[in-house]
Structures are given as C-alpha cells and as structure tokens.
DOGUGU-366745 format. One record per residue: z, x, y of N, C-alpha, C in turn; residue in three letters. Coordinates in steps of 0.2 Angstrom, whole numbers, padded with zeros to 4 digits. Each point is the difference from the previous one (the first is absolute). Layout:
n.Z, n.X, n.Y, ca.Z, ca.X, ca.Y, c.Z, c.X, c.Y, r
Z, X, Y, Z, X, Y, Z, X, Y, ALA;
...
END
This chain:
n.Z, n.X, n.Y, ca.Z, ca.X, ca.Y, c.Z, c.X, c.Y, r
0000, 0004, -0006, 0000, -0004, 0006, 0000, 0004, 0006, MET;
-0005, -0001, 0005, 0000, 0004, 0006, 0004, -0004, 0005, ARG;
0004, 0003, 0004, 0004, -0003, 0005, -0002, 0003, 0007, ILE;
0002, -0003, 0006, -0001, 0002, 0006, 0007, 0003, 0003, ILE;
0000, 0006, 0002, 0005, 0003, 0003, 0000, -0001, 0008, LEU;
0004, -0004, 0003, 0000, -0001, 0007, 0004, 0005, 0004, ALA;
-0002, 0006, -0002, 0003, 0006, 0004, -0005, 0006, 0000, SER;
0001, 0004, 0005, -0004, 0006, 0000, 0004, 0006, -0002, LYS;
0005, -0001, -0004, 0004, 0005, -0002, -0003, 0004, -0006, SER;
-0001, 0006, 0001, -0003, 0004, -0006, 0004, 0001, -0005, LYS;
0007, 0000, 0001, 0005, 0001, -0005, 0000, -0006, -0004, VAL;
0000, -0006, 0003, 0001, -0006, -0004, -0007, -0001, -0005, ARG;
-0005, 0002, 0003, -0007, -0001, -0004, 0001, 0005, -0006, LYS;
0002, 0006, 0001, 0001, 0005, -0005, 0005, -0003, -0005, LYS;
0005, -0003, 0002, 0005, -0002, -0005, -0003, -0005, -0005, ILE;
-0004, -0005, 0003, -0004, -0005, -0003, -0005, 0003, -0005, LEU;
-0004, 0005, 0002, -0005, 0003, -0004, 0003, 0004, -0006, GLU;
0006, 0003, 0002, 0003, 0004, -0005, 0003, -0004, -0006, ASP;
0001, -0007, 0002, 0003, -0005, -0005, -0006, -0004, -0003, ASN;
-0006, 0002, 0001, -0006, -0004, -0003, 0000, -0007, 0003, ASN;
0001, -0001, 0007, -0001, -0006, 0003, -0005, 0001, 0005, ILE;
-0007, -0002, -0002, -0005, 0001, 0005, 0001, -0004, 0006, PRO;
-0002, 0003, 0006, 0001, -0004, 0006, -0005, 0002, 0005, CYS;
-0001, -0005, 0005, -0005, 0000, 0005, 0005, 0000, 0006, GLU;
-0001, 0005, 0005, 0004, 0000, 0006, -0003, -0004, 0006, VAL;
0004, -0005, 0002, -0001, -0004, 0006, 0006, 0000, 0004, ILE;
0001, 0005, 0005, 0006, 0000, 0004, 0001, -0007, 0004, PRO;
0006, -0002, 0001, 0001, -0006, 0003, 0000, 0000, 0008, SER;
0001, 0006, 0002, 0001, 0002, 0007, 0005, -0005, 0004, ASN;
0005, -0002, -0003, 0006, -0004, 0003, 0003, 0004, 0005, VAL;
0002, -0002, 0005, 0004, 0003, 0005, 0007, 0000, -0002, ASP;
0002, 0005, -0003, 0007, 0001, -0003, 0005, 0000, 0005, GLU;
-0001, 0003, 0005, 0005, 0001, 0006, 0002, -0007, 0002, ASP;
-0006, -0004, 0002, 0001, -0007, 0002, 0004, -0004, -0005, GLN;
-0002, 0000, -0006, 0003, -0004, -0005, 0008, 0002, -0001, ALA;
0001, 0007, 0000, 0007, 0002, 0000, 0004, -0002, 0005, LYS;
-0002, 0000, 0006, 0003, -0002, 0006, 0002, -0008, 0000, GLU;
-0005, -0003, -0003, 0001, -0008, 0000, 0006, -0001, -0006, SER;
-0001, 0003, -0005, 0005, 0000, -0006, 0007, 0002, 0002, LEU;
0000, 0005, 0004, 0007, 0003, 0002, 0003, -0005, 0005, ILE;
-0004, -0003, 0005, 0002, -0005, 0004, 0003, -0006, -0003, ALA;
-0003, -0002, -0006, 0003, -0005, -0004, 0006, 0001, -0004, GLU;
0002, 0007, 0000, 0006, 0002, -0004, -0001, 0002, -0007, GLY;
-0007, 0002, -0002, -0002, 0002, -0006, 0003, 0007, -0002, ALA;
0003, 0001, -0006, 0002, 0007, -0002, -0006, 0004, -0003, ASN;
0001, 0006, -0001, -0005, 0004, -0002, -0004, -0002, -0006, PRO;
0004, -0003, -0005, -0003, -0002, -0006, -0005, -0006, 0001, LEU;
0002, -0005, 0004, -0004, -0005, 0002, -0006, 0002, 0004, LEU;
0001, 0005, 0004, -0006, 0002, 0004, -0005, 0004, -0004, ILE;
0002, 0004, -0005, -0004, 0003, -0005, -0004, -0006, -0004, SER;
0003, -0005, -0002, -0003, -0005, -0004, -0005, -0004, 0004, LYS;
0002, -0001, 0006, -0004, -0004, 0004, -0007, 0003, 0002, ASN;
0001, 0007, 0002, -0006, 0004, 0001, -0005, 0001, -0005, LEU;
0003, 0001, -0006, -0004, 0000, -0006, -0004, -0007, -0001, ALA;
0004, -0005, 0001, -0003, -0007, -0001, -0006, -0001, 0005, GLU;
0002, 0002, 0007, -0005, -0001, 0005, -0006, 0003, -0001, LEU;
0000, 0007, -0002, -0006, 0004, -0002, -0004, -0003, -0005, LYS;
0003, -0002, -0006, -0003, -0003, -0006, -0003, -0006, 0002, SER;
0003, -0005, 0003, -0003, -0006, 0002, -0006, 0000, 0005, ILE;
0001, 0005, 0005, -0006, 0000, 0005, -0006, 0002, -0004, LYS;
0000, 0005, -0004, -0006, 0002, -0004, -0002, -0005, -0005, VAL;
0005, -0003, -0003, -0002, -0005, -0005, -0004, -0006, 0003, SER;
0002, -0002, 0006, -0004, -0006, 0003, -0007, 0002, 0001, LYS;
-0002, 0006, 0001, -0007, 0002, 0001, -0003, 0002, -0007, LYS;
0004, 0000, -0005, -0003, 0002, -0007, 0003, -0005, -0005, ASN;
-0002, -0006, 0000, 0002, -0005, -0004, -0002, 0001, -0008, PRO;
0004, -0002, -0004, 0000, 0001, -0007, 0001, 0007, -0002, GLU;
0002, 0005, 0004, 0001, 0007, -0002, 0008, 0000, 0000, LYS;
0002, 0005, -0004, 0007, 0002, 0000, 0001, 0005, 0006, ILE;
0005, -0001, 0004, 0001, 0005, 0006, 0007, 0002, 0000, VAL;
0001, 0007, 0000, 0007, 0003, 0000, 0001, 0003, 0007, LEU;
0006, -0003, 0003, 0002, 0003, 0006, 0007, 0004, -0001, GLY;
0001, 0005, 0004, 0006, 0004, -0001, 0003, 0002, 0006, ALA;
0006, 0001, 0000, 0004, 0003, 0006, 0006, 0003, -0002, ASP;
0002, 0006, 0003, 0006, 0004, -0001, 0004, 0001, 0006, SER;
0006, -0001, 0000, 0004, 0001, 0006, 0007, 0004, -0002, VAL;
0002, 0003, 0005, 0007, 0004, -0001, 0005, -0005, 0003, ILE;
0005, 0000, -0004, 0006, -0004, 0002, 0006, 0004, 0001, ASP;
0002, 0002, 0006, 0006, 0004, 0001, 0006, -0004, 0003, LEU;
0004, -0002, -0005, 0006, -0005, 0002, -0002, -0006, 0003, ASP;
-0006, -0003, -0003, -0003, -0006, 0002, -0004, 0000, 0007, ASN;
-0001, 0006, 0002, -0004, 0002, 0006, -0007, 0002, -0003, GLU;
-0005, -0003, 0003, -0007, 0001, -0002, -0002, 0007, 0003, LEU;
-0003, 0004, -0004, -0002, 0007, 0003, -0008, -0001, -0002, ILE;
-0004, 0000, 0006, -0007, 0000, -0001, -0004, 0007, 0000, SER;
-0006, 0000, -0001, -0004, 0006, 0000, 0000, 0002, 0008, LYS;
0000, 0007, 0001, 0000, 0003, 0006, -0007, -0001, 0004, PRO;
0001, 0000, 0006, -0007, -0001, 0004, -0001, 0007, 0004, LYS;
0005, 0005, -0001, -0001, 0006, 0003, 0004, 0005, -0004, SER;
-0001, 0006, 0001, 0004, 0006, -0004, 0007, 0000, 0003, ARG;
0001, -0002, 0006, 0007, 0000, 0003, 0004, -0006, -0004, ALA;
-0004, -0005, 0000, 0003, -0006, -0004, 0002, 0002, -0007, GLU;
-0005, 0003, -0003, 0001, 0002, -0007, 0006, 0005, -0001, GLY;
0002, 0004, 0005, 0006, 0004, 0000, 0006, -0004, 0001, LEU;
0000, -0005, 0004, 0005, -0004, 0001, 0002, -0004, -0006, LYS;
-0005, -0002, -0004, 0001, -0004, -0006, 0003, 0005, -0005, ILE;
-0002, 0006, -0001, 0003, 0004, -0005, 0007, 0002, 0002, LEU;
0001, 0001, 0007, 0007, 0001, 0002, 0005, -0006, -0002, GLU;
-0003, -0006, 0001, 0004, -0006, -0002, 0002, -0001, -0007, LYS;
-0005, 0002, -0004, 0001, 0000, -0008, 0004, 0006, -0002, LEU;
0000, 0005, 0004, 0003, 0007, -0003, 0007, -0001, -0002, ASN;
0001, 0002, -0007, 0006, 0000, -0003, 0003, -0007, -0002, GLY;
-0005, -0005, 0000, 0002, -0007, -0001, -0004, -0003, -0006, LYS;
0003, -0005, -0003, -0003, -0004, -0005, -0003, -0006, 0003, LYS;
-0006, -0001, -0002, -0004, -0006, 0002, -0004, -0003, -0006, HIS;
-0003, -0006, 0002, -0004, -0003, -0005, -0007, 0000, 0002, LYS;
-0004, 0001, -0005, -0008, -0001, 0001, -0002, -0006, -0004, LEU;
-0002, -0005, 0004, -0002, -0006, -0003, -0008, -0001, 0000, ILE;
-0003, -0001, -0006, -0007, -0001, -0001, -0001, -0007, -0003, SER;
-0004, -0003, 0004, -0002, -0007, -0002, -0007, -0001, -0001, SER;
-0002, -0004, -0005, -0007, -0002, -0002, 0000, -0007, 0000, VAL;
-0006, -0002, 0002, -0002, -0008, -0001, -0007, 0000, -0003, CYS;
-0001, -0005, -0004, -0007, -0001, -0003, -0001, -0007, 0003, ILE;
-0006, -0001, 0002, -0003, -0006, 0003, -0007, -0002, -0003, SER;
-0001, -0006, 0000, -0007, -0003, -0003, -0001, -0006, 0004, LYS;
-0006, -0001, 0003, -0002, -0006, 0004, 0004, -0001, 0006, ASN;
0002, 0006, 0003, 0004, -0001, 0006, 0008, -0002, -0001, GLY;
0002, 0000, -0006, 0007, -0001, -0001, 0004, 0005, -0005, SER;
0006, 0001, 0002, 0004, 0005, -0005, 0001, -0003, -0007, MET;
-0002, 0004, -0005, 0002, -0003, -0006, 0005, 0005, -0004, ILE;
0002, 0005, 0003, 0005, 0005, -0003, 0002, 0005, 0005, TRP;
0007, 0001, 0000, 0002, 0006, 0004, 0006, 0003, -0004, HIS;
0001, 0007, 0002, 0005, 0003, -0002, 0003, 0006, 0005, HIS;
0006, 0001, 0000, 0003, 0005, 0004, 0004, 0005, -0004, SER;
-0001, 0006, 0001, 0004, 0005, -0003, 0004, 0005, 0005, ASP;
0006, 0001, -0002, 0004, 0004, 0005, 0002, 0006, -0003, THR;
-0001, 0006, 0003, 0002, 0007, -0002, 0006, 0002, 0005, SER;
0004, 0004, -0003, 0005, 0003, 0004, -0001, 0008, 0001, ASN;
0000, 0002, 0006, -0001, 0007, 0001, 0005, 0003, 0005, LEU;
0003, 0006, -0002, 0005, 0003, 0004, -0003, 0007, 0003, THR;
-0001, 0000, 0006, -0003, 0006, 0003, 0005, 0006, 0001, MET;
-0002, 0006, -0001, 0004, 0006, 0001, 0002, 0000, 0007, LYS;
0006, 0003, 0002, 0002, 0001, 0006, -0003, 0007, 0003, LEU;
-0005, -0001, 0004, -0004, 0006, 0002, 0000, 0001, 0007, LEU;
-0001, 0007, 0003, 0001, 0001, 0007, -0007, -0002, 0003, ASP;
0000, 0000, 0007, -0006, -0003, 0003, -0006, 0005, -0001, LYS;
0002, 0006, -0001, -0006, 0005, -0001, -0003, -0001, -0006, THR;
0003, -0002, -0006, -0002, -0002, -0006, -0005, -0006, 0000, ASP;
0003, -0005, 0004, -0004, -0006, 0001, -0006, 0001, 0004, LEU;
0000, 0004, 0005, -0006, 0001, 0004, -0005, 0004, -0004, GLU;
0002, 0005, -0004, -0004, 0004, -0005, -0003, -0005, -0005, ALA;
0003, -0005, -0003, -0002, -0004, -0005, -0006, -0005, 0004, TYR;
0002, -0002, 0006, -0005, -0005, 0003, -0006, 0004, 0002, LEU;
0000, 0006, 0002, -0006, 0004, 0002, -0005, 0001, -0006, SER;
0002, -0001, -0006, -0004, 0000, -0006, -0004, -0006, -0001, LYS;
0002, -0005, 0003, -0004, -0007, -0001, -0005, -0001, 0005, ILE;
-0006, -0001, -0002, -0005, -0001, 0005, 0001, -0007, 0003, ASP;
-0003, -0001, 0006, 0001, -0007, 0004, -0002, -0006, -0004, ASN;
-0006, 0001, -0004, -0003, -0006, -0003, 0006, -0002, -0006, GLU;
0002, 0004, -0003, 0005, -0002, -0005, 0007, -0002, 0003, LYS;
0002, 0003, 0005, 0006, -0002, 0003, 0000, -0007, 0003, LEU;
-0005, -0001, 0003, -0001, -0007, 0003, -0002, -0006, -0005, PHE;
-0003, 0002, -0005, -0002, -0005, -0005, 0006, -0001, -0005, ALA;
0003, 0005, -0002, 0005, 0000, -0006, 0007, 0001, 0002, TYR;
0002, 0002, 0006, 0007, 0001, 0002, 0002, 0007, 0000, GLY;
0007, 0001, 0001, 0002, 0007, 0001, 0001, 0004, -0007, VAL;
0000, -0004, -0005, 0000, 0004, -0006, -0004, -0002, -0006, TYR;
-0003, 0004, -0003, -0005, -0001, -0005, 0003, 0003, -0007, GLN;
0003, -0005, -0004, 0003, 0002, -0006, -0005, 0004, -0005, ILE;
-0006, -0002, 0001, -0005, 0003, -0005, -0002, 0007, 0002, GLU;
0002, 0002, 0006, -0002, 0006, 0003, 0006, 0004, 0001, ALA;
0001, 0003, 0006, 0006, 0005, 0001, 0006, -0004, 0002, ASN;
0000, -0007, 0000, 0006, -0004, 0002, 0006, 0000, -0004, GLY;
-0002, 0002, -0007, 0006, 0000, -0005, 0005, 0005, 0002, LYS;
-0002, 0005, 0004, 0005, 0006, 0002, 0005, -0003, 0005, ALA;
-0001, -0005, 0003, 0004, -0003, 0005, 0007, -0003, -0003, LEU;
-0001, -0002, -0007, 0005, -0004, -0003, 0005, 0003, -0005, PHE;
0006, -0002, 0000, 0005, 0002, -0005, 0000, -0004, -0006, GLU;
-0002, -0007, 0002, 0000, -0005, -0006, -0005, -0005, 0002, ASP;
-0004, -0001, -0006, -0005, -0006, 0001, 0001, -0004, -0007, ILE;
0001, -0006, 0001, 0001, -0005, -0005, -0005, -0006, 0001, SER;
-0005, 0000, -0005, -0005, -0005, 0000, -0006, 0002, -0003, GLY;
-0005, -0005, 0000, -0006, 0001, -0003, -0005, 0004, 0004, ASP;
-0002, 0006, -0002, -0004, 0004, 0004, -0006, -0004, 0003, LYS;
-0004, -0004, -0004, -0005, -0003, 0003, 0002, -0005, 0006, ASN;
0005, -0003, -0001, 0003, -0005, 0005, 0002, 0004, 0006, SER;
0003, 0006, -0001, 0001, 0004, 0006, -0006, 0002, 0004, ILE;
-0005, 0001, -0004, -0007, 0002, 0003, -0003, -0006, 0003, MET;
0002, -0006, -0001, -0002, -0006, 0003, -0003, -0006, -0004, GLY;
0001, 0001, -0007, -0003, -0005, -0004, 0004, -0001, -0007, LEU;
0004, -0005, -0001, 0003, -0001, -0007, -0005, -0002, -0005, PRO;
-0004, 0005, -0002, -0006, -0002, -0005, 0002, -0003, -0006, VAL;
0006, 0002, -0003, 0002, -0002, -0007, 0000, -0008, 0001, THR;
0004, -0003, 0005, 0000, -0007, 0001, -0007, -0003, 0001, LYS;
-0004, 0003, 0004, -0007, -0002, 0001, -0004, -0001, -0007, ILE;
0001, 0005, -0004, -0004, 0000, -0006, 0003, -0005, -0005, LYS;
0006, -0001, 0000, 0003, -0006, -0004, -0003, -0007, 0002, GLU;
0000, -0001, 0007, -0002, -0006, 0003, -0008, -0001, -0002, TYR;
-0004, 0005, 0001, -0007, 0000, -0001, -0002, -0001, -0007, LEU;
0004, 0002, -0004, -0001, -0001, -0008, 0000, -0007, -0002, LYS;
0004, -0004, 0004, 0001, -0007, -0002, -0004, -0005, 0004, ASN;
-0005, 0002, 0004, -0004, -0005, 0004, -0007, 0001, -0003, ILE;
END
C-alpha cells in the first residue's frame, strides 16, 4: 500500500522507506506557528498541540487527495508542560539548549492518518530525555556543527546525528524520537 506523507521531512520519509512503507511526499505547508499560537491561546498542552498539528497536516492533504491514505506527523518538546518550538535563529537555538541544559524533558511525536478529508487513526508517543549539564562553550560548539537547514527544520538536536552526545539518558523509541512512531503505524496499516 502506498501512502502520502504530508511532510517534507527527509528523516520521516527515510523511516517509512526503511520499514518498507512506500510513500509519496506532499507537504501540507500548514502554518505551524499560527496553529500553535491559536492552540496555546485555547489552553492546549504540548501533547494536544502535537496531536492537533499532525491531524491538521494530514487532513489538509487528504482533502486534496481523496481515497488516498495520508499520514501527518508532528513532534514537540515538552519542558514541564511548556512547549519548546523549533528555533528561528541560531541565537534562539542557543537559548533553547540553555533552557534544556541539565534537565529532563519529554519529546512527543504524534501521527494522524486521514482518508477523504477525515481522521481515521491517530497515535502519540512520548519519550523522556535528560540532557547533560554542559557549559555554554560546549553548547555553542555543538550548535556550530548543525547547518541552518537542519536546525530550522528539525530543531536543536538531532538524535540520529551528533545530538546523542548531548544526553545522559534517553528513554523511548528511537524512531519516535526522530519524529515517527513507525511500529504503531505499521500495526495500523496492516489492518486496513
């Protein structure tokens, strides 16, 4: 079964391909910042924000591609119920790393599958990560190794690359941490 991935994430596409799930990429181009602001104004917590963004992306692409199975996904960082978003600048990236420095936080990865413009399945997976306590020089050195495209697309740490070195403890599914709880997706797709 070929699905549509409503994301331009190369990492998510690779996870699907590595798990023998053929996909076509059609980015949703949802304005995530506007959606987050609206959800935060309504009092949504990071889990609900992640779920809603995945659903919004999936449904938007599904409406334009009826009869197709569309997968939307979103990942957010939850630091004590505060949503931490992707940085928009290197200075903001450093502030985020300083905020996470030496602390435990959650990484929530949500997925939604839609067909004919309606959600037919969703799942959210939460991983726990504890960042090492590092000095500012180490944080700056780490950040300098990430190019702008990856920093602004994927956030301040990439577990699949050098990001593992930032953490003293990582508890959760590696694929979920990289943005796609593929085991649950495979289970669902097997039954439709």
